[in-house]
C-alpha positions as CSV (number, residue, x, y, z in Angstrom):
1,M,-82.4,-17.2,-40.1
2,R,-84.4,-16.7,-36.4
3,A,-83.8,-13.6,-34.4
4,D,-82.8,-15.9,-31.8
5,E,-80.2,-17.7,-34.0
6,F,-79.1,-14.5,-35.6
7,L,-78.6,-12.7,-31.9
8,K,-76.9,-16.0,-30.8
9,K,-74.6,-16.2,-33.9
10,Y,-73.7,-12.3,-33.3
11,G,-72.7,-12.9,-29.7
12,L,-75.9,-10.4,-29.2
13,D,-78.0,-13.1,-27.0
14,G,-76.3,-11.7,-24.1
15,S,-75.3,-15.1,-22.7
16,D,-71.9,-14.2,-22.1
17,D,-72.4,-11.2,-19.9
18,K,-72.9,-13.5,-16.4
19,A,-70.1,-12.8,-14.6
20,D,-68.2,-15.7,-12.0
21,H,-68.7,-13.7,-8.9
22,S,-67.8,-16.8,-7.0
23,L,-64.3,-17.4,-4.9
24,R,-63.0,-19.7,-7.3
25,G,-64.1,-17.1,-10.4
26,K,-62.5,-14.1,-8.6
27,S,-58.9,-16.5,-7.7
28,L,-58.9,-17.3,-11.4
29,E,-59.2,-13.9,-12.7
30,R,-56.4,-13.0,-10.1
31,A,-54.3,-15.9,-11.6
32,L,-54.9,-15.0,-15.2
33,H,-54.6,-11.1,-14.8
34,P,-52.4,-10.1,-12.0
35,S,-52.3,-6.6,-10.6
36,Q,-50.3,-4.8,-8.1
37,P,-51.1,-6.1,-4.9
38,R,-53.2,-3.9,-2.5
39,S,-51.2,-5.1,0.8
40,G,-49.1,-8.0,1.5
41,T,-45.7,-8.5,3.3
42,P,-42.5,-6.6,2.7
43,H,-41.6,-10.1,1.0
44,D,-44.6,-10.4,-1.0
45,W,-43.6,-7.1,-2.5
46,E,-40.4,-8.1,-3.1
47,D,-42.0,-11.2,-4.9
48,W,-44.1,-8.4,-7.4
49,E,-41.0,-6.7,-8.3
50,K,-38.8,-9.5,-9.0
51,F,-42.3,-10.8,-11.4
52,Q,-42.6,-7.3,-12.8
53,A,-39.0,-7.1,-13.6
54,S,-38.6,-10.7,-15.1
55,E,-42.0,-9.8,-17.4
56,A,-40.0,-6.2,-18.6
57,E,-37.0,-8.5,-19.5
58,K,-39.0,-11.2,-21.0
59,A,-40.7,-8.4,-23.7
60,S,-37.4,-6.7,-24.1
61,T,-35.7,-9.6,-25.1
62,T,-36.1,-10.1,-28.9
63,P,-35.7,-13.6,-30.8
64,S,-32.4,-12.7,-32.7
65,D,-30.7,-12.2,-28.6
66,K,-31.3,-16.3,-28.0
67,K,-28.9,-18.6,-28.9
68,P,-29.4,-22.2,-30.3
69,H,-28.8,-25.1,-27.8
70,D,-25.8,-26.8,-28.3
71,K,-25.7,-30.5,-28.7
């Protein structure tokens, strides 16, 4: 096995170190990993608080709490 093949196999070749600094890359990062907004209107903050509450509710819900659908 050649050195470049070894490095690529174990992810040490550095090909993934290039971050996408384009507008598209930044918007994709924000969509996949939402964080607290830095600014916005009061309506934006209300939406953010509702989102946080719904995520906390999803996390606290256990599978035994869910009821099967009746047909």
